[in-house]
VMD Tcl script that builds the backbone (N, CA, C; Angstrom):
set m [mol new atoms 333]
animate dup $m
set s [atomselect $m all]
$s set {name element resname resid chain x y z} {
  {N N MET 1 A -5.479 -17.026 3.429}
  {CA C MET 1 A -5.056 -15.862 2.694}
  {C C MET 1 A -6.172 -14.814 2.775}
  {N N ILE 2 A -5.761 -13.578 3.030}
  {CA C ILE 2 A -6.693 -12.452 3.057}
  {C C ILE 2 A -6.236 -11.449 2.004}
  {N N VAL 3 A -7.162 -11.027 1.146}
  {CA C VAL 3 A -6.857 -10.052 0.100}
  {C C VAL 3 A -7.789 -8.865 0.275}
  {N N GLU 4 A -7.227 -7.666 0.307}
  {CA C GLU 4 A -8.020 -6.445 0.368}
  {C C GLU 4 A -7.536 -5.484 -0.701}
  {N N TYR 5 A -8.475 -4.765 -1.300}
  {CA C TYR 5 A -8.160 -3.822 -2.373}
  {C C TYR 5 A -8.592 -2.425 -1.945}
  {N N TYR 6 A -7.754 -1.444 -2.220}
  {CA C TYR 6 A -8.040 -0.061 -1.849}
  {C C TYR 6 A -7.841 0.844 -3.057}
  {N N ARG 7 A -8.715 1.810 -3.195}
  {CA C ARG 7 A -8.566 2.872 -4.195}
  {C C ARG 7 A -8.483 4.164 -3.397}
  {N N ILE 8 A -7.333 4.786 -3.420}
  {CA C ILE 8 A -7.043 5.919 -2.546}
  {C C ILE 8 A -6.921 7.178 -3.400}
  {N N ASP 9 A -7.757 8.170 -3.110}
  {CA C ASP 9 A -7.732 9.400 -3.899}
  {C C ASP 9 A -7.448 10.639 -3.052}
  {N N ALA 10 A -6.910 10.429 -1.867}
  {CA C ALA 10 A -6.495 11.514 -0.979}
  {C C ALA 10 A -5.472 10.934 -0.003}
  {N N THR 11 A -4.774 11.776 0.709}
  {CA C THR 11 A -3.816 11.292 1.699}
  {C C THR 11 A -4.540 10.422 2.722}
  {N N ASP 12 A -3.977 9.260 3.012}
  {CA C ASP 12 A -4.526 8.323 3.997}
  {C C ASP 12 A -3.387 7.943 4.937}
  {N N ASN 13 A -3.516 8.328 6.212}
  {CA C ASN 13 A -2.431 8.094 7.174}
  {C C ASN 13 A -2.359 6.664 7.686}
  {N N ASP 14 A -3.394 5.861 7.463}
  {CA C ASP 14 A -3.374 4.462 7.913}
  {C C ASP 14 A -4.324 3.641 7.040}
  {N N VAL 15 A -3.816 3.205 5.895}
  {CA C VAL 15 A -4.645 2.471 4.936}
  {C C VAL 15 A -5.242 1.220 5.571}
  {N N LEU 16 A -4.475 0.511 6.389}
  {CA C LEU 16 A -4.947 -0.743 6.984}
  {C C LEU 16 A -5.665 -0.547 8.320}
  {N N GLY 17 A -6.016 0.680 8.650}
  {CA C GLY 17 A -6.766 0.932 9.887}
  {C C GLY 17 A -8.163 0.340 9.788}
  {N N ALA 18 A -8.836 0.239 10.919}
  {CA C ALA 18 A -10.193 -0.311 10.954}
  {C C ALA 18 A -11.077 0.449 9.982}
  {N N PRO 19 A -11.938 -0.223 9.269}
  {CA C PRO 19 A -12.470 -1.568 9.447}
  {C C PRO 19 A -11.745 -2.658 8.663}
  {N N SER 20 A -10.510 -2.466 8.274}
  {CA C SER 20 A -9.771 -3.477 7.528}
  {C C SER 20 A -9.607 -4.770 8.336}
  {N N ARG 21 A -9.686 -5.904 7.641}
  {CA C ARG 21 A -9.421 -7.194 8.302}
  {C C ARG 21 A -7.949 -7.338 8.637}
  {N N LEU 22 A -7.117 -6.438 8.106}
  {CA C LEU 22 A -5.680 -6.476 8.364}
  {C C LEU 22 A -5.245 -5.447 9.406}
  {N N ALA 23 A -6.206 -4.815 10.090}
  {CA C ALA 23 A -5.873 -3.820 11.114}
  {C C ALA 23 A -5.041 -4.456 12.222}
  {N N ALA 24 A -5.430 -5.637 12.683}
  {CA C ALA 24 A -4.640 -6.443 13.614}
  {C C ALA 24 A -4.429 -7.777 12.900}
  {N N LEU 25 A -3.190 -8.061 12.547}
  {CA C LEU 25 A -2.897 -9.239 11.726}
  {C C LEU 25 A -3.338 -10.521 12.433}
  {N N PRO 26 A -4.175 -11.338 11.790}
  {CA C PRO 26 A -4.732 -12.519 12.448}
  {C C PRO 26 A -3.772 -13.707 12.549}
  {N N TYR 27 A -2.692 -13.697 11.770}
  {CA C TYR 27 A -1.727 -14.803 11.833}
  {C C TYR 27 A -0.383 -14.353 11.259}
  {N N ASN 28 A 0.655 -15.124 11.562}
  {CA C ASN 28 A 1.990 -14.844 11.032}
  {C C ASN 28 A 2.026 -15.146 9.541}
  {N N GLY 29 A 2.839 -14.407 8.825}
  {CA C GLY 29 A 2.979 -14.664 7.401}
  {C C GLY 29 A 3.733 -13.549 6.708}
  {N N THR 30 A 3.356 -13.308 5.476}
  {CA C THR 30 A 3.963 -12.260 4.661}
  {C C THR 30 A 2.857 -11.395 4.087}
  {N N LEU 31 A 3.010 -10.086 4.210}
  {CA C LEU 31 A 2.064 -9.162 3.604}
  {C C LEU 31 A 2.662 -8.679 2.288}
  {N N ILE 32 A 1.946 -8.942 1.202}
  {CA C ILE 32 A 2.374 -8.509 -0.129}
  {C C ILE 32 A 1.533 -7.294 -0.497}
  {N N VAL 33 A 2.208 -6.196 -0.800}
  {CA C VAL 33 A 1.522 -4.949 -1.139}
  {C C VAL 33 A 1.840 -4.621 -2.602}
  {N N GLU 34 A 0.789 -4.568 -3.432}
  {CA C GLU 34 A 0.928 -4.222 -4.853}
  {C C GLU 34 A 0.280 -2.862 -5.059}
  {N N MET 35 A 0.997 -1.954 -5.758}
  {CA C MET 35 A 0.507 -0.588 -5.904}
  {C C MET 35 A 0.762 -0.070 -7.307}
  {N N GLN 36 A -0.150 0.791 -7.751}
  {CA C GLN 36 A 0.038 1.496 -9.017}
  {C C GLN 36 A -0.735 2.802 -8.943}
  {N N ALA 37 A -0.094 3.885 -9.340}
  {CA C ALA 37 A -0.735 5.191 -9.348}
  {C C ALA 37 A -1.301 5.480 -10.734}
  {N N GLN 38 A -2.290 6.336 -10.776}
  {CA C GLN 38 A -2.811 6.778 -12.072}
  {C C GLN 38 A -2.002 7.953 -12.602}
  {N N GLN 39 A -1.415 8.737 -11.701}
  {CA C GLN 39 A -0.626 9.890 -12.100}
  {C C GLN 39 A 0.754 9.803 -11.456}
  {N N ASN 40 A 1.760 10.198 -12.217}
  {CA C ASN 40 A 3.114 10.288 -11.675}
  {C C ASN 40 A 3.890 11.265 -12.551}
  {N N ASP 41 A 3.716 12.546 -12.255}
  {CA C ASP 41 A 4.489 13.574 -12.949}
  {C C ASP 41 A 5.027 14.547 -11.898}
  {N N ALA 42 A 5.593 15.632 -12.330}
  {CA C ALA 42 A 6.268 16.553 -11.408}
  {C C ALA 42 A 5.346 17.147 -10.345}
  {N N SER 43 A 4.061 17.288 -10.637}
  {CA C SER 43 A 3.171 17.942 -9.679}
  {C C SER 43 A 2.011 17.071 -9.189}
  {N N ASN 44 A 1.843 15.871 -9.728}
  {CA C ASN 44 A 0.751 14.979 -9.329}
  {C C ASN 44 A 1.297 13.566 -9.134}
  {N N PHE 45 A 1.359 13.125 -7.871}
  {CA C PHE 45 A 1.896 11.795 -7.597}
  {C C PHE 45 A 1.489 11.329 -6.208}
  {N N MET 46 A 1.683 10.037 -5.964}
  {CA C MET 46 A 1.433 9.439 -4.649}
  {C C MET 46 A 2.740 8.862 -4.117}
  {N N GLN 47 A 2.955 9.035 -2.818}
  {CA C GLN 47 A 4.106 8.439 -2.153}
  {C C GLN 47 A 3.596 7.542 -1.026}
  {N N VAL 48 A 4.325 6.446 -0.779}
  {CA C VAL 48 A 3.905 5.479 0.232}
  {C C VAL 48 A 5.031 5.256 1.240}
  {N N THR 49 A 4.625 5.188 2.498}
  {CA C THR 49 A 5.518 4.819 3.591}
  {C C THR 49 A 4.922 3.587 4.263}
  {N N ILE 50 A 5.755 2.587 4.524}
  {CA C ILE 50 A 5.326 1.392 5.265}
  {C C ILE 50 A 6.178 1.301 6.520}
  {N N GLN 51 A 5.503 1.207 7.668}
  {CA C GLN 51 A 6.201 1.054 8.941}
  {C C GLN 51 A 5.756 -0.255 9.584}
  {N N LEU 52 A 6.727 -1.091 9.936}
  {CA C LEU 52 A 6.440 -2.381 10.564}
  {C C LEU 52 A 6.219 -2.199 12.059}
  {N N PRO 53 A 5.640 -3.201 12.746}
  {CA C PRO 53 A 5.387 -3.089 14.182}
  {C C PRO 53 A 6.640 -2.804 15.015}
  {N N ASP 54 A 7.820 -3.220 14.524}
  {CA C ASP 54 A 9.056 -2.962 15.278}
  {C C ASP 54 A 9.604 -1.553 15.053}
  {N N GLY 55 A 8.908 -0.745 14.230}
  {CA C GLY 55 A 9.327 0.626 13.988}
  {C C GLY 55 A 10.166 0.821 12.735}
  {N N SER 56 A 10.610 -0.259 12.113}
  {CA C SER 56 A 11.420 -0.124 10.905}
  {C C SER 56 A 10.535 0.305 9.730}
  {N N THR 57 A 11.140 0.987 8.753}
  {CA C THR 57 A 10.387 1.485 7.595}
  {C C THR 57 A 11.031 0.976 6.311}
  {N N PRO 58 A 10.547 -0.145 5.788}
  {CA C PRO 58 A 11.098 -0.661 4.534}
  {C C PRO 58 A 10.823 0.255 3.343}
  {N N LEU 59 A 9.760 1.054 3.404}
  {CA C LEU 59 A 9.492 2.086 2.396}
  {C C LEU 59 A 9.286 3.395 3.132}
  {N N ASP 60 A 9.929 4.455 2.646}
  {CA C ASP 60 A 9.764 5.771 3.258}
  {C C ASP 60 A 9.591 6.815 2.167}
  {N N LEU 61 A 8.350 7.236 1.967}
  {CA C LEU 61 A 7.994 8.229 0.948}
  {C C LEU 61 A 8.487 7.837 -0.440}
  {N N VAL 62 A 8.189 6.609 -0.837}
  {CA C VAL 62 A 8.536 6.107 -2.172}
  {C C VAL 62 A 7.439 6.529 -3.144}
  {N N THR 63 A 7.829 7.169 -4.237}
  {CA C THR 63 A 6.872 7.576 -5.257}
  {C C THR 63 A 6.461 6.356 -6.076}
  {N N ILE 64 A 5.160 6.151 -6.189}
  {CA C ILE 64 A 4.626 4.970 -6.867}
  {C C ILE 64 A 4.459 5.267 -8.353}
  {N N PRO 65 A 4.945 4.375 -9.218}
  {CA C PRO 65 A 4.860 4.617 -10.662}
  {C C PRO 65 A 3.424 4.508 -11.184}
  {N N SER 66 A 3.189 5.207 -12.282}
  {CA C SER 66 A 1.898 5.080 -12.956}
  {C C SER 66 A 2.016 3.961 -13.984}
  {N N GLY 67 A 0.876 3.505 -14.458}
  {CA C GLY 67 A 0.891 2.396 -15.403}
  {C C GLY 67 A 0.047 2.666 -16.623}
  {N N ALA 68 A 0.109 1.748 -17.557}
  {CA C ALA 68 A -0.628 1.862 -18.808}
  {C C ALA 68 A -2.117 1.623 -18.612}
  {N N THR 69 A -2.482 0.884 -17.561}
  {CA C THR 69 A -3.879 0.543 -17.312}
  {C C THR 69 A -4.450 1.490 -16.260}
  {N N ASP 70 A -5.491 2.218 -16.623}
  {CA C ASP 70 A -6.133 3.141 -15.697}
  {C C ASP 70 A -7.155 2.386 -14.853}
  {N N THR 71 A -7.249 2.711 -13.589}
  {CA C THR 71 A -8.188 2.118 -12.620}
  {C C THR 71 A -7.941 0.637 -12.366}
  {N N ALA 72 A -6.722 0.180 -12.557}
  {CA C ALA 72 A -6.395 -1.223 -12.278}
  {C C ALA 72 A -4.913 -1.326 -11.955}
  {N N ILE 73 A -4.522 -2.474 -11.462}
  {CA C ILE 73 A -3.114 -2.744 -11.188}
  {C C ILE 73 A -2.590 -3.600 -12.329}
  {N N ASN 74 A -1.718 -3.029 -13.129}
  {CA C ASN 74 A -1.169 -3.680 -14.312}
  {C C ASN 74 A 0.032 -4.531 -13.911}
  {N N MET 75 A 0.065 -5.771 -14.338}
  {CA C MET 75 A 1.132 -6.701 -13.976}
  {C C MET 75 A 2.521 -6.176 -14.350}
  {N N ASN 76 A 2.630 -5.436 -15.453}
  {CA C ASN 76 A 3.939 -4.977 -15.919}
  {C C ASN 76 A 4.387 -3.668 -15.294}
  {N N ASP 77 A 3.471 -2.904 -14.687}
  {CA C ASP 77 A 3.807 -1.575 -14.188}
  {C C ASP 77 A 3.719 -1.431 -12.676}
  {N N LYS 78 A 3.173 -2.401 -11.981}
  {CA C LYS 78 A 2.928 -2.248 -10.551}
  {C C LYS 78 A 4.227 -2.237 -9.744}
  {N N TYR 79 A 4.139 -1.639 -8.558}
  {CA C TYR 79 A 5.223 -1.629 -7.584}
  {C C TYR 79 A 4.835 -2.632 -6.512}
  {N N VAL 80 A 5.709 -3.590 -6.217}
  {CA C VAL 80 A 5.380 -4.663 -5.278}
  {C C VAL 80 A 6.423 -4.715 -4.163}
  {N N VAL 81 A 5.943 -4.886 -2.942}
  {CA C VAL 81 A 6.827 -5.079 -1.798}
  {C C VAL 81 A 6.211 -6.157 -0.904}
  {N N ALA 82 A 7.059 -6.993 -0.316}
  {CA C ALA 82 A 6.609 -8.029 0.616}
  {C C ALA 82 A 7.310 -7.800 1.948}
  {N N VAL 83 A 6.530 -7.791 3.032}
  {CA C VAL 83 A 7.086 -7.555 4.364}
  {C C VAL 83 A 6.592 -8.643 5.315}
  {N N PRO 84 A 7.391 -8.957 6.353}
  {CA C PRO 84 A 6.953 -9.963 7.317}
  {C C PRO 84 A 5.781 -9.444 8.149}
  {N N ALA 85 A 4.853 -10.340 8.443}
  {CA C ALA 85 A 3.672 -10.001 9.238}
  {C C ALA 85 A 3.637 -10.881 10.481}
  {N N THR 86 A 3.443 -10.254 11.637}
  {CA C THR 86 A 3.419 -10.972 12.906}
  {C C THR 86 A 2.018 -10.911 13.502}
  {N N SER 87 A 1.521 -12.053 13.928}
  {CA C SER 87 A 0.174 -12.142 14.495}
  {C C SER 87 A -0.042 -11.088 15.577}
  {N N GLY 88 A -1.159 -10.371 15.479}
  {CA C GLY 88 A -1.507 -9.356 16.470}
  {C C GLY 88 A -0.896 -7.995 16.200}
  {N N GLY 89 A 0.067 -7.927 15.296}
  {CA C GLY 89 A 0.725 -6.659 14.993}
  {C C GLY 89 A -0.075 -5.817 14.015}
  {N N HIS 90 A 0.382 -4.598 13.818}
  {CA C HIS 90 A -0.252 -3.688 12.864}
  {C C HIS 90 A 0.823 -3.100 11.967}
  {N N ILE 91 A 0.635 -3.228 10.673}
  {CA C ILE 91 A 1.552 -2.634 9.705}
  {C C ILE 91 A 0.921 -1.330 9.242}
  {N N LEU 92 A 1.647 -0.241 9.446}
  {CA C LEU 92 A 1.158 1.075 9.077}
  {C C LEU 92 A 1.546 1.378 7.638}
  {N N ILE 93 A 0.547 1.610 6.805}
  {CA C ILE 93 A 0.784 2.019 5.417}
  {C C ILE 93 A 0.184 3.404 5.258}
  {N N GLN 94 A 1.040 4.360 4.915}
  {CA C GLN 94 A 0.604 5.738 4.726}
  {C C GLN 94 A 0.754 6.107 3.258}
  {N N ALA 95 A -0.308 6.604 2.654}
  {CA C ALA 95 A -0.289 7.077 1.267}
  {C C ALA 95 A -0.423 8.596 1.294}
  {N N THR 96 A 0.539 9.293 0.705}
  {CA C THR 96 A 0.554 10.756 0.718}
  {C C THR 96 A 0.363 11.280 -0.701}
  {N N GLU 97 A -0.695 12.056 -0.886}
  {CA C GLU 97 A -1.003 12.606 -2.204}
  {C C GLU 97 A -0.375 13.986 -2.358}
  {N N THR 98 A 0.217 14.225 -3.524}
  {CA C THR 98 A 0.683 15.547 -3.910}
  {C C THR 98 A -0.048 15.919 -5.194}
  {N N GLY 99 A -0.644 17.099 -5.222}
  {CA C GLY 99 A -1.439 17.492 -6.380}
  {C C GLY 99 A -2.715 16.679 -6.419}
  {N N THR 100 A -3.027 16.152 -7.588}
  {CA C THR 100 A -4.202 15.299 -7.775}
  {C C THR 100 A -3.724 13.949 -8.276}
  {N N ALA 101 A -3.927 12.914 -7.488}
  {CA C ALA 101 A -3.462 11.584 -7.865}
  {C C ALA 101 A -4.378 10.536 -7.259}
  {N N VAL 102 A -4.375 9.358 -7.863}
  {CA C VAL 102 A -5.150 8.219 -7.374}
  {C C VAL 102 A -4.209 7.025 -7.289}
  {N N LEU 103 A -4.349 6.251 -6.222}
  {CA C LEU 103 A -3.504 5.077 -6.001}
  {C C LEU 103 A -4.388 3.849 -5.868}
  {N N ASP 104 A -4.074 2.806 -6.628}
  {CA C ASP 104 A -4.717 1.503 -6.461}
  {C C ASP 104 A -3.753 0.619 -5.682}
  {N N MET 105 A -4.270 -0.077 -4.652}
  {CA C MET 105 A -3.422 -0.893 -3.790}
  {C C MET 105 A -4.131 -2.195 -3.468}
  {N N ARG 106 A -3.405 -3.303 -3.581}
  {CA C ARG 106 A -3.923 -4.611 -3.188}
  {C C ARG 106 A -2.974 -5.156 -2.141}
  {N N CYS 107 A -3.533 -5.533 -0.971}
  {CA C CYS 107 A -2.749 -6.113 0.119}
  {C C CYS 107 A -3.182 -7.565 0.313}
  {N N THR 108 A -2.212 -8.474 0.280}
  {CA C THR 108 A -2.489 -9.897 0.422}
  {C C THR 108 A -1.670 -10.440 1.581}
  {N N LEU 109 A -2.343 -10.996 2.581}
  {CA C LEU 109 A -1.663 -11.635 3.707}
  {C C LEU 109 A -1.580 -13.127 3.412}
  {N N MET 110 A -0.357 -13.599 3.221}
  {CA C MET 110 A -0.107 -15.018 2.936}
  {C C MET 110 A 0.372 -15.699 4.223}
  {N N PRO 111 A -0.131 -16.897 4.536}
  {CA C PRO 111 A 0.328 -17.602 5.740}
  {C C PRO 111 A 1.775 -18.053 5.598}
}
mol reanalyze $m
mol bondsrecalc $m
mol representation Tube
mol addrep $m
């Protein structure tokens, strides 16, 4: 199992890009992505797009909810998605900021 945590405070076109250990997936499994924003109102929010190696997009500009816990991922408020991971592939995760927002993200690769 590989777990990586990201705190994103600006648009990031490839969260799992190098130097991430998940830039090229080391084994087959499931990638679990947990996310929570600090802001989610009409003018300040984060949106996430996930593109799999086959080109499919299970998430496309999904606005991530904010939670009661600041600077952490709250169990009751987080947004969670699980996608298949193929050895050697790259899963593109794009975080797009509108206004001023911060996104906490934890990615876990399960065998």
